[in-house]
N, C-alpha and C positions, 0 to 999 in steps of 0.2 A: 489701547490694548496692552496690559501689563504682562511682560514677559516673566514667566516663573519655570524656567528650565531646570534650575539647579537651587536646591536649599541644603546649605552645608551646616551639618551638626557642629556645634562647638560646645563643649563641656563647660558648665558655668563655673565650675572650680579650677579651670586652668587660664590662669592669669596671663601667661604668654600668647594663648590663641585668642583670648577675648581681647587683647591689645593689637593683634596682627592679622586676623583673618580677613579683614577687608581688603588687603593687597591682593588675595586670589580672585576677587571680582566675581563672587556667586551672584546669582539674581537676588538671592534672598539669603541671609544668614541666620541661623537658629540657635540662639543660646539655650542650652538645656540644663533646667533645674531638676529633672526628674530622674531617669536611670543613670545617666553620667555622674551622678553626685551622690556620695555616700550620706546616710542620715545625719551623720555628726558634722558633714560639711554645709549641710542645707542653709545655715544662716549666713555663713561667708560666703558662700557662692551667690547667694541672692544679693548681697550687698555689691560684689564685684560684678554681677550683670547690671545692676542698676547704674554704676558708675560707666560701664562700657557703652550703655545705650545713649549716653549723653556726649560721647566721643564724636567730634566733629567729623572724623573720617567715615563714620556710618550714615552720614546725613544723605548719601547718594545710593545706599543700598537698603532694600527692605529688610526691617528687622523682625525677628519672631522670637518669642520666649515661649518654650515649652514648660509649662507649669507642672507642678506635681497633681495627680488626680484628685477629683472632688471627694474621694473616699478617705483622702489623707490629712494630716494635722497641718500641713504646709501651704496648701493651694491658695488660700486667700491672701497670707503673706506674699506669696509669689506674684498674686494678681496685682497686689497694692504696688508692689517694687516695679513691676513690668510696666504698668501704666502711668505711675508717676514719672518713671525714668523715660517715657515717650516712645515706647514700643509700638510697631505699626500693626503687629499680629499676635494674638496670644492663641497658643496651639493647646488644645485638651487633649491629654493622652488617654487610650483605653476608653473612648467615647462608647457608651452602650446604647443611649436612646436620646431622644429630642429633648426630654425633660433636663438632661444635664446641660444642654447648650442654654436653655431657657434660665436655669438657674445661674449659668456663669454669666449670661447677658445681664442678667438683673444686677448682679455684683458690679459689672464693668461699667454700667450706666451710673451706678451709686459713686463709684471712685471717680470718673470722668467729672462728675458735678463738684466732688469734694476737692479735687487737684485744679480744677479750671480749665481742663481740657473740652474742646468742642463735643457737643453730644454727638455719638456715631463716629468719633474719630478712630477709635480702637476696633480693629477688625478681628475677626475669629475663623480659626481652623480646627478642624476636629480629626482625629486620628482613630482609624478603624483598626481595631487589634484582636476582635473576637468574632466569633460565630454571631453572637447578638448584635454586634455594631455591624456586620455586613447584612444581616437580616433587616436592621432599621436604618440602613444607611440613607434612604429615600428622605425618610422624616427628618433625620439629622442634618442633612445637606441643606434642607430649606427650612430649617428651625428658626432661623434669624436673618435679618437683613444685613447684619454684620459679617454673615459668613461670606469668605471669598475663596475658600479652598477646603478639600477634603484630601486626606492621606491614607494610604494603606501602609500597615506596619507588618511585615511579613512574619518575623520570628514568633511574636506572641500569638499571631493568629493560627500559625501551623501548630503551635502547642496546644492550643485550645482544639484543634481539629485532630489531634493525635496523629501526626504526620510529621514530616521534616522535608526540607527542600532537596530537590534532585537537579540533575545537571540537565541542559537542554532546554526544551520547552516549558518545563516547569508547569505539568498540568494541576498540581495541587494548589498553585494560585490562582488559576484561570478564573473560576466562577468569583473569586473575592475581586480580583482586578476588575473583571466585567460589571460587577454589582456597584463597586465604588465609582467607577467611571460612569456608568448610566445615572447614578444618583447625583454626580457632579454636573453632568449635561443637562439633566432635567432641571437642576436649581440654577443653571446658568452660572456655575462657578468653576474653578480650576480644579485639577486632581493632579496628586502626586504619586508615583509608584514608588515601590518597597526599596529599602536600602540593599546594596550589594556588599557583604561584608568582607570579601577577600581583596583587600586593596592592591594586592600584588598580581592579580588575574585580569589583565585588561582586556584579553580575549572574552572572558567570560562576562565581565562587565559590559562590554559593548554589545554582546549578543543579548544581553537582558535589556540594554537600552534600546535596542532595536525593536524587541518586543513591545516595550512600552510605547514607543513612538508610534508603531504600526497600529497598536490598538486605539490610540489618541490621547494619551496623557499628556499634559503639559510639560510635565518635568518629572525629576526624580529626587528623592531625599538621597543626600551623600554624607559619607563620614570622613572623607579624606580629600584634601584640597587638590592632589592629584587627578581625581575623577572629574573635576570641574570642567577642563579644556576638552577632555574626552568625550565628555556628554554634549558640551556646546557644539563641537564639530560634527558629531552625529547627528544633531538636530537641524544643522545648517542645511538649506536647500541646495541642491546641484545648480550648476550654471545653467543648465537646459531649464529647471525649474523657475529660477529668477527672470530668464528671458521670456517664458511663457507668461509669468505674473505681470511681467510689465506690459507685455500685448494686451492682456486681459483689461488691466487699467485703462490704458490707451483707449481700447474699443469701448470701454463703459463710458469714458469721459466724452468720446466723440459722439456716442449715442445721446448722452445727457445734454450736450450743446445742440444736438439736432432735434431734441424732443422727443426721441424714440423711446417707447416703453420696453422693447425688446431688442435685442442685438445678438448676433451669433459670432462666433470666432473659430473657424476651421470646421465649420458645420455644426458647432455645438453651442446651445444657447447659455449666454452669460447672464445669470440671476444673482441676487444678493449673496447666497451662500458662496458662489464661484468667486464674486469680487472679495468678500471676506476672506477666503482661502489665499487669495493672491496678494492681499495686503499684509497678511500674517506671513506668508513666505517672504516678502521684502523685509517685512521688519525682523524676521530671524537672520535674513542674509547679511542686513546692516549690523545687526548685534553680534554676528559672528565674525 
């Protein structure tokens, strides 16, 4: 089970961040060639990201590259650099439908053959940023076996919906969050919640993290390193939850040894989903 609690955005034209962001230990680091880079800097940013991907310090961190959208002149060059550089995941922004994923997949397969990477080695992630993307997110999430995650990007989505973010429970994002999350679970892939833009508002950030966690998101996209530790602590299980998880796994193991098909703990049946939840709790505790 791959932990994807935190995905840190790193501008592709920021040499300092490209060379040091691994020290903050996010679960995934995403080198951004899209919105964070101006048109005149696209070529130089692409080269810097290609070089950063080969830095030995990133060998233990999952790497993601957000390429430019398929409607732009840059996306295929971005894709070439990312795959040849050894990226783990390519993130497609502003994904509107499954056809875009299939087109991306075909180019990824071609580049893997050309540069000698194993077939299927490069994974895909889609960013949902519009009403069309939300409506089509079920087919997007299941469009390719390379898909490992789907993410909701709040700002562009809300612009498309003719609204803006509010404080508190953020009802304007609820449907999109629920739709993206259900699409991810249906496809058996991970789901990332939206960025929280005010890096000086820890209270607001944690409030939103708790919403994402309660809904069931695997993690959250981040724009500042200071948010990583806050997020990881919020996703960590309590001592009581860890103790209960250990008891669940001990009871399940005892049942396995005795050849029992069903076992209960404290009057509640222990089935595969309960065991999976306990395993995830211990993994989160160990990571935290």
